[in-house]
GUSELO-232023 format. One record per residue (C-alpha): residue number from 1; residue in one letter; z, y, x. Coordinates in nm, 2 decimals. Layout:
N
NUM A Z Y X
...
***
This chain:
484
1 M 5.95 -10.43 0.18
2 D 5.73 -10.17 0.36
3 V 5.82 -9.83 0.21
4 V 5.77 -9.60 0.51
5 T 5.42 -9.46 0.57
6 F 5.50 -9.26 0.89
7 D 5.61 -9.33 1.24
8 T 5.99 -9.32 1.23
9 R 6.02 -9.33 1.61
10 Q 5.93 -8.97 1.65
11 N 6.11 -8.64 1.65
12 L 5.97 -8.31 1.51
13 I 6.00 -8.04 1.78
14 G 5.81 -7.71 1.76
15 G 5.56 -7.84 1.51
16 E 5.48 -8.16 1.71
17 W 5.58 -8.51 1.64
18 R 5.68 -8.68 1.97
19 Q 5.88 -8.96 2.11
20 A 6.22 -8.91 2.27
21 S 6.20 -8.78 2.62
22 G 6.34 -9.11 2.75
23 R 6.10 -9.30 2.52
24 E 6.39 -9.51 2.40
25 T 6.43 -9.63 2.04
26 M 6.70 -9.79 1.83
27 P 6.69 -10.00 1.52
28 L 6.78 -9.90 1.16
29 L 6.92 -10.20 0.97
30 N 6.89 -10.27 0.60
31 P 7.24 -10.30 0.46
32 S 7.13 -10.53 0.19
33 D 7.03 -10.81 0.43
34 G 7.13 -10.69 0.78
35 Q 6.76 -10.71 0.89
36 R 6.57 -10.44 1.09
37 L 6.42 -10.19 0.85
38 A 6.26 -9.96 1.11
39 D 6.31 -9.81 1.46
40 I 6.40 -9.45 1.53
41 A 6.40 -9.24 1.85
42 R 6.71 -9.26 2.07
43 S 6.72 -8.90 2.18
44 D 6.94 -8.72 2.43
45 A 7.04 -8.38 2.55
46 A 6.69 -8.31 2.68
47 D 6.54 -8.35 2.34
48 I 6.81 -8.13 2.19
49 D 6.72 -7.86 2.45
50 Q 6.36 -7.87 2.35
51 A 6.44 -7.86 1.98
52 V 6.67 -7.56 2.02
53 A 6.41 -7.38 2.24
54 A 6.15 -7.44 1.97
55 A 6.38 -7.31 1.70
56 R 6.45 -6.99 1.89
57 E 6.08 -6.93 1.96
58 A 6.02 -6.97 1.58
59 R 6.27 -6.70 1.51
60 R 6.07 -6.47 1.74
61 G 5.74 -6.58 1.58
62 P 5.58 -6.61 1.24
63 W 5.89 -6.77 1.08
64 G 6.12 -6.49 1.19
65 R 5.87 -6.23 1.05
66 M 5.84 -6.39 0.70
67 T 5.99 -6.20 0.41
68 A 6.26 -6.35 0.20
69 T 6.01 -6.39 -0.09
70 E 5.77 -6.58 0.14
71 R 6.05 -6.81 0.25
72 G 6.15 -6.88 -0.11
73 R 5.79 -6.97 -0.20
74 L 5.79 -7.23 0.08
75 L 6.11 -7.39 -0.04
76 T 5.98 -7.39 -0.40
77 T 5.67 -7.56 -0.28
78 M 5.88 -7.82 -0.10
79 G 6.07 -7.88 -0.42
80 R 5.75 -7.95 -0.61
81 L 5.64 -8.19 -0.33
82 V 5.97 -8.37 -0.34
83 L 5.94 -8.42 -0.72
84 E 5.59 -8.57 -0.66
85 R 5.75 -8.82 -0.42
86 V 6.07 -8.90 -0.60
87 D 6.00 -9.27 -0.63
88 E 5.90 -9.30 -0.27
89 L 6.20 -9.12 -0.14
90 A 6.43 -9.32 -0.37
91 R 6.31 -9.65 -0.23
92 M 6.35 -9.52 0.12
93 E 6.71 -9.40 0.06
94 A 6.80 -9.72 -0.13
95 L 6.69 -9.95 0.15
96 D 6.83 -9.73 0.42
97 V 7.17 -9.65 0.28
98 G 7.22 -9.95 0.05
99 K 7.28 -9.76 -0.27
100 P 7.13 -9.88 -0.60
101 L 6.78 -9.75 -0.67
102 K 6.89 -9.54 -0.97
103 Q 7.15 -9.36 -0.75
104 A 6.89 -9.30 -0.48
105 R 6.65 -9.16 -0.74
106 A 6.92 -8.92 -0.86
107 D 6.96 -8.80 -0.50
108 A 6.59 -8.73 -0.47
109 V 6.59 -8.53 -0.79
110 A 6.89 -8.34 -0.66
111 L 6.71 -8.26 -0.33
112 A 6.43 -8.11 -0.54
113 R 6.68 -7.91 -0.73
114 Y 6.84 -7.77 -0.41
115 L 6.50 -7.66 -0.29
116 E 6.43 -7.49 -0.63
117 F 6.77 -7.32 -0.63
118 Y 6.75 -7.19 -0.28
119 G 6.39 -7.11 -0.31
120 G 6.48 -6.88 -0.60
121 A 6.79 -6.74 -0.42
122 A 6.62 -6.65 -0.10
123 D 6.53 -6.29 -0.20
124 K 6.86 -6.24 -0.40
125 V 7.10 -6.19 -0.11
126 H 7.18 -5.82 -0.14
127 G 7.39 -5.60 0.08
128 E 7.60 -5.30 -0.03
129 T 7.64 -4.93 0.01
130 I 7.99 -4.82 0.09
131 P 8.14 -4.48 -0.01
132 Y 8.25 -4.30 0.30
133 L 8.30 -3.96 0.47
134 D 8.09 -3.66 0.37
135 G 7.77 -3.65 0.57
136 Y 7.75 -4.03 0.61
137 T 7.55 -4.31 0.45
138 V 7.70 -4.65 0.51
139 L 7.55 -4.98 0.41
140 S 7.59 -5.35 0.49
141 I 7.31 -5.60 0.52
142 Y 7.30 -5.98 0.56
143 E 7.08 -6.11 0.85
144 P 7.01 -6.47 0.96
145 V 7.25 -6.60 1.23
146 G 6.96 -6.73 1.43
147 V 6.94 -7.11 1.49
148 T 7.16 -7.35 1.30
149 G 7.25 -7.71 1.39
150 H 7.30 -7.97 1.11
151 I 7.47 -8.30 1.19
152 V 7.40 -8.50 0.87
153 P 7.59 -8.82 0.77
154 W 7.45 -9.15 0.64
155 N 7.59 -9.16 0.29
156 Y 7.39 -8.89 0.12
157 P 7.11 -8.78 0.36
158 M 6.89 -8.61 0.09
159 Q 7.17 -8.43 -0.09
160 I 7.35 -8.30 0.23
161 I 7.02 -8.19 0.38
162 G 6.95 -8.02 0.05
163 R 7.27 -7.82 0.04
164 S 7.30 -7.73 0.41
165 V 6.95 -7.72 0.57
166 T 6.78 -7.57 0.27
167 A 7.04 -7.29 0.24
168 S 7.00 -7.21 0.60
169 L 6.62 -7.19 0.58
170 A 6.65 -6.97 0.27
171 M 6.85 -6.72 0.48
172 G 6.57 -6.72 0.74
173 N 6.73 -6.93 1.01
174 A 6.55 -7.19 1.21
175 V 6.71 -7.54 1.20
176 V 6.77 -7.84 1.42
177 I 6.87 -8.15 1.23
178 K 7.05 -8.45 1.38
179 P 7.05 -8.72 1.11
180 A 7.29 -9.02 1.12
181 E 7.17 -9.32 1.33
182 E 7.27 -9.55 1.05
183 A 7.04 -9.40 0.78
184 C 6.78 -9.12 0.84
185 L 6.45 -9.21 0.68
186 T 6.47 -8.95 0.41
187 A 6.58 -8.69 0.67
188 L 6.26 -8.76 0.86
189 A 6.07 -8.74 0.54
190 Y 6.22 -8.40 0.46
191 A 6.08 -8.26 0.79
192 R 5.73 -8.40 0.71
193 I 5.74 -8.25 0.36
194 A 5.84 -7.91 0.52
195 E 5.53 -7.94 0.74
196 E 5.31 -8.01 0.44
197 A 5.46 -7.72 0.25
198 G 5.35 -7.48 0.53
199 F 5.66 -7.40 0.73
200 P 5.56 -7.26 1.06
201 A 5.61 -7.46 1.38
202 G 5.97 -7.47 1.50
203 A 6.13 -7.35 1.17
204 V 6.23 -7.71 1.10
205 N 6.31 -7.95 1.39
206 I 6.46 -8.30 1.37
207 V 6.60 -8.51 1.65
208 S 6.73 -8.86 1.58
209 G 6.97 -9.05 1.80
210 T 7.34 -9.13 1.84
211 G 7.63 -8.90 1.77
212 E 7.76 -8.94 2.12
213 E 7.43 -8.84 2.28
214 A 7.22 -8.62 2.05
215 G 7.50 -8.51 1.82
216 A 7.73 -8.40 2.09
217 A 7.46 -8.22 2.27
218 L 7.37 -8.02 1.96
219 A 7.73 -7.93 1.88
220 A 7.78 -7.80 2.24
221 H 7.45 -7.63 2.28
222 P 7.48 -7.26 2.37
223 G 7.15 -7.18 2.19
224 I 7.30 -7.28 1.85
225 N 7.45 -7.00 1.63
226 H 7.61 -7.21 1.36
227 I 7.70 -7.58 1.32
228 S 7.72 -7.76 0.99
229 F 7.89 -8.10 1.01
230 T 7.98 -8.36 0.74
231 G 8.17 -8.66 0.86
232 S 8.51 -8.79 0.97
233 V 8.81 -8.57 1.06
234 V 8.81 -8.71 1.42
235 V 8.45 -8.63 1.49
236 G 8.47 -8.30 1.30
237 G 8.75 -8.19 1.54
238 L 8.52 -8.28 1.84
239 V 8.24 -8.08 1.69
240 Q 8.46 -7.78 1.63
241 A 8.60 -7.79 1.98
242 A 8.26 -7.81 2.13
243 A 8.13 -7.52 1.92
244 A 8.44 -7.31 2.00
245 K 8.34 -7.30 2.37
246 N 8.04 -7.10 2.26
247 A 8.23 -6.90 1.99
248 V 8.01 -7.05 1.73
249 P 8.12 -7.08 1.36
250 V 8.13 -7.42 1.20
251 T 8.12 -7.55 0.85
252 L 8.32 -7.87 0.83
253 E 8.32 -8.11 0.53
254 L 8.55 -8.39 0.64
255 G 8.62 -8.61 0.34
256 G 8.91 -8.65 0.10
257 K 9.15 -8.85 -0.09
258 S 9.07 -8.71 -0.43
259 P 9.28 -8.77 -0.74
260 Q 9.19 -8.79 -1.10
261 I 9.50 -8.71 -1.31
262 V 9.53 -8.85 -1.66
263 F 9.79 -8.71 -1.90
264 D 9.92 -8.88 -2.21
265 D 9.71 -8.65 -2.44
266 A 9.38 -8.72 -2.26
267 D 9.07 -8.84 -2.44
268 L 9.07 -9.18 -2.27
269 E 8.73 -9.30 -2.40
270 A 8.57 -8.99 -2.25
271 A 8.77 -9.03 -1.92
272 L 8.72 -9.40 -1.85
273 P 8.35 -9.39 -1.73
274 F 8.44 -9.10 -1.49
275 L 8.75 -9.27 -1.37
276 V 8.56 -9.58 -1.26
277 N 8.22 -9.44 -1.16
278 A 8.36 -9.17 -0.94
279 G 8.53 -9.44 -0.73
280 I 8.25 -9.69 -0.69
281 Q 7.94 -9.47 -0.67
282 N 7.75 -9.54 -0.35
283 A 8.00 -9.82 -0.29
284 G 8.28 -9.56 -0.27
285 Q 8.12 -9.41 0.04
286 T 8.15 -9.06 -0.10
287 C 8.36 -8.77 0.04
288 S 8.46 -8.67 -0.31
289 A 8.52 -9.02 -0.44
290 A 8.81 -9.04 -0.68
291 S 9.01 -9.30 -0.48
292 R 9.34 -9.22 -0.65
293 I 9.39 -9.24 -1.03
294 L 9.72 -9.08 -1.13
295 V 9.83 -9.18 -1.48
296 Q 10.12 -9.05 -1.69
297 R 10.35 -9.34 -1.77
298 G 10.29 -9.32 -2.15
299 V 9.93 -9.44 -2.11
300 H 9.95 -9.61 -1.77
301 D 9.93 -9.97 -1.89
302 R 9.65 -9.88 -2.13
303 V 9.44 -9.70 -1.87
304 L 9.50 -9.98 -1.61
305 K 9.39 -10.25 -1.86
306 A 9.08 -10.05 -1.96
307 M 8.98 -9.98 -1.60
308 A 9.04 -10.35 -1.51
309 E 8.80 -10.46 -1.78
310 R 8.54 -10.23 -1.66
311 Y 8.59 -10.34 -1.30
312 T 8.55 -10.71 -1.40
313 A 8.21 -10.63 -1.55
314 L 8.08 -10.45 -1.23
315 R 7.80 -10.63 -1.05
316 V 7.71 -10.60 -0.68
317 G 7.38 -10.69 -0.52
318 P 7.10 -10.56 -0.30
319 A 6.99 -10.20 -0.34
320 M 6.66 -10.29 -0.50
321 S 6.83 -10.51 -0.76
322 D 6.96 -10.17 -0.90
323 L 7.29 -10.31 -1.02
324 D 7.62 -10.12 -1.04
325 M 7.68 -10.12 -0.67
326 G 7.51 -10.21 -0.35
327 P 7.63 -10.31 0.00
328 L 7.83 -10.09 0.24
329 V 7.62 -9.92 0.50
330 S 7.71 -10.13 0.80
331 A 7.90 -10.43 0.92
332 R 8.16 -10.20 1.07
333 Q 8.22 -10.03 0.74
334 Q 8.24 -10.36 0.57
335 E 8.51 -10.48 0.81
336 I 8.71 -10.16 0.77
337 V 8.71 -10.18 0.39
338 R 8.80 -10.55 0.39
339 G 9.09 -10.47 0.61
340 Y 9.23 -10.22 0.36
341 I 9.20 -10.47 0.08
342 D 9.37 -10.75 0.28
343 G 9.64 -10.50 0.39
344 A 9.71 -10.41 0.03
345 R 9.78 -10.77 -0.06
346 Q 10.00 -10.81 0.25
347 D 10.20 -10.50 0.14
348 G 10.27 -10.66 -0.20
349 L 10.03 -10.44 -0.40
350 E 9.85 -10.60 -0.69
351 V 9.47 -10.64 -0.71
352 A 9.43 -10.57 -1.07
353 A 9.06 -10.64 -1.09
354 Q 8.75 -10.69 -0.88
355 G 8.38 -10.68 -0.95
356 S 8.15 -10.97 -0.87
357 I 7.91 -11.01 -0.58
358 G 7.59 -11.20 -0.69
359 K 7.57 -11.55 -0.56
360 D 7.22 -11.50 -0.44
361 V 7.28 -11.19 -0.22
362 P 7.14 -11.22 0.13
363 G 7.39 -11.36 0.37
364 G 7.35 -11.08 0.63
365 G 7.42 -10.80 0.38
366 Y 7.74 -10.59 0.40
367 Y 7.89 -10.66 0.06
368 V 8.25 -10.59 -0.06
369 P 8.36 -10.63 -0.42
370 P 8.48 -10.31 -0.59
371 T 8.86 -10.34 -0.61
372 L 9.12 -10.19 -0.84
373 V 9.47 -10.18 -0.70
374 S 9.80 -10.12 -0.89
375 R 10.17 -10.11 -0.81
376 A 10.11 -9.86 -0.52
377 T 10.35 -9.59 -0.42
378 S 10.21 -9.25 -0.35
379 D 10.31 -9.28 0.02
380 S 10.14 -9.62 0.08
381 R 9.86 -9.64 0.33
382 L 9.61 -9.72 0.05
383 A 9.71 -9.40 -0.13
384 Q 9.71 -9.18 0.18
385 E 9.41 -9.27 0.40
386 E 9.04 -9.22 0.32
387 I 8.90 -9.57 0.28
388 F 8.54 -9.48 0.23
389 G 8.48 -9.79 0.02
390 P 8.49 -9.91 -0.34
391 V 8.87 -9.92 -0.36
392 Q 9.07 -9.73 -0.62
393 V 9.45 -9.72 -0.65
394 V 9.63 -9.65 -0.98
395 I 9.96 -9.46 -0.94
396 P 10.20 -9.37 -1.23
397 F 10.36 -9.02 -1.27
398 E 10.62 -8.87 -1.49
399 D 10.53 -8.51 -1.57
400 E 10.33 -8.21 -1.44
401 A 10.56 -8.15 -1.14
402 D 10.54 -8.51 -1.04
403 A 10.16 -8.52 -1.08
404 L 10.13 -8.21 -0.86
405 R 10.36 -8.36 -0.60
406 I 10.15 -8.68 -0.57
407 A 9.82 -8.50 -0.59
408 N 9.91 -8.26 -0.31
409 G 10.09 -8.52 -0.11
410 T 9.80 -8.61 0.13
411 D 9.64 -8.45 0.43
412 Y 9.32 -8.39 0.22
413 G 9.22 -8.13 -0.04
414 L 8.86 -8.17 -0.15
415 V 8.82 -8.24 -0.52
416 A 9.05 -8.32 -0.82
417 G 9.00 -8.41 -1.18
418 V 9.24 -8.33 -1.46
419 W 9.23 -8.50 -1.81
420 T 9.43 -8.33 -2.08
421 A 9.38 -8.15 -2.41
422 D 9.65 -7.89 -2.34
423 G 9.48 -7.56 -2.24
424 G 9.79 -7.42 -2.07
425 R 9.83 -7.74 -1.87
426 Q 9.47 -7.73 -1.77
427 M 9.51 -7.39 -1.60
428 R 9.85 -7.47 -1.45
429 M 9.72 -7.79 -1.29
430 A 9.40 -7.62 -1.17
431 R 9.59 -7.35 -1.00
432 G 9.86 -7.58 -0.86
433 I 9.63 -7.85 -0.70
434 E 9.55 -7.78 -0.34
435 T 9.18 -7.85 -0.33
436 G 8.84 -7.69 -0.31
437 Q 8.72 -7.80 -0.66
438 V 8.90 -7.89 -0.98
439 F 8.72 -8.05 -1.27
440 I 8.89 -8.04 -1.61
441 N 8.80 -8.32 -1.86
442 N 8.51 -8.42 -1.64
443 Y 8.45 -8.51 -1.27
444 G 8.16 -8.38 -1.07
445 A 8.00 -8.16 -1.34
446 G 7.67 -8.34 -1.32
447 G 7.63 -8.29 -0.95
448 G 7.68 -7.91 -0.95
449 V 7.41 -7.78 -0.72
450 E 7.51 -7.43 -0.82
451 L 7.89 -7.49 -0.76
452 P 8.04 -7.39 -0.42
453 F 8.17 -7.71 -0.26
454 G 8.42 -7.76 0.03
455 G 8.78 -7.83 0.10
456 V 9.12 -7.72 0.23
457 K 9.36 -7.89 0.47
458 R 9.20 -8.18 0.66
459 S 8.90 -8.18 0.42
460 G 8.75 -7.90 0.63
461 H 8.65 -7.54 0.58
462 G 8.35 -7.33 0.47
463 R 8.15 -7.38 0.16
464 E 7.82 -7.55 0.08
465 K 7.62 -7.56 -0.24
466 G 7.57 -7.27 -0.48
467 F 7.50 -6.91 -0.38
468 E 7.81 -6.90 -0.16
469 A 7.65 -7.13 0.10
470 L 7.39 -6.86 0.19
471 Y 7.67 -6.63 0.32
472 G 7.78 -6.91 0.56
473 F 7.44 -6.90 0.73
474 A 7.43 -6.52 0.75
475 S 7.57 -6.24 0.96
476 L 7.70 -5.93 0.80
477 K 7.59 -5.61 0.97
478 T 7.74 -5.27 0.89
479 I 7.52 -4.96 0.94
480 A 7.67 -4.61 0.94
481 I 7.42 -4.31 0.94
482 R 7.54 -3.96 1.00
483 H 7.32 -3.69 0.85
484 G 7.24 -3.36 1.01
***
């Protein structure tokens, strides 16, 4: 299916669409059938050099001279253009990533919302006046850091570009985007929409290629003033080490092993859709996926049975079939997830239920059935490691103290959900869980564009989304004026 109307083999550098300096390309594969979907530029350090130079020139030119109000209007215009192209962008994302069409459409709508939010926020970043010595006026102001680099993963290209790139542009920075080599069509589309909206040349630059070549060059580039990275703990460590050589701040979002905690007094009918959907959305390839379901013993069997019934009804197929779940993004990811499921069986854990893969799915697609596992201990591999696939493990607990012990007993701390009618318990758990976000009697809060997002421990540091993200792309300057 031909859904791309532009040349995907080009980078946008300084307002010009051009091939990689080495003129090499690499294929994008459709996860639903394993076939070539498009080709993209295979860029290297030379292309990154050009993009950073163009971004720095833009900061000295028309883009750097724009007022916050003017920047906001450009972002708001982009948001309108995205809404006009929701269906087109959704088809691109579905075919590129493998997620069902309805999920891809929700991502496109979310991208528009990020553009609207940061378009409106651009001229709302205020400094302060500080009471000080007699004869002085002291104030603080926020300024752009300069040029920001954005290494974007393959699981949610539109949403992650929306929350990181758009926030940086709102603050007046010029950006260089390195999208994932597995899925980057909507990232390229974002750059084209920015052009159409009227962004000056060099404000938005995008360079595709591998992480080892283009991504590493961007992370280590001395002309970058801030790096935003979403991905694995291992690669995040490499990015931070490279940026540290240039004393450059880094925002890291590195994944999680997020729990949903269900107490005896929870409204189970309300909880069940969240318990399941938060584990299988985008085939579980979500940093905030609820991969651990902690259930108090009094309702454990009931919850497990109800979740198993829902799992058995789940249907898996090609992205454009728009079922409950699509394929994983790649053959490598499929192999990893299958290994976890096979390992669970070998370790004596019980596969309580699995969804069904359609009999007519293309043979080359990267399909894995959503899998619910029980009889796991909190220290088992399946309960400790980020699987990044549609696998959830159900773990019983005794009381609040036991729930907190299990919830906090991993290296991660990104998101948690708590289901209870007890108001005191809600606050005790929210304060006690070591994580960046806690949802009480919900999970995800409908996407939460306005809600600061990020983790603790090995889930990373810094915050994206919400107004808080703007400060991460800003430098605080203090000015002290002596009178007389």
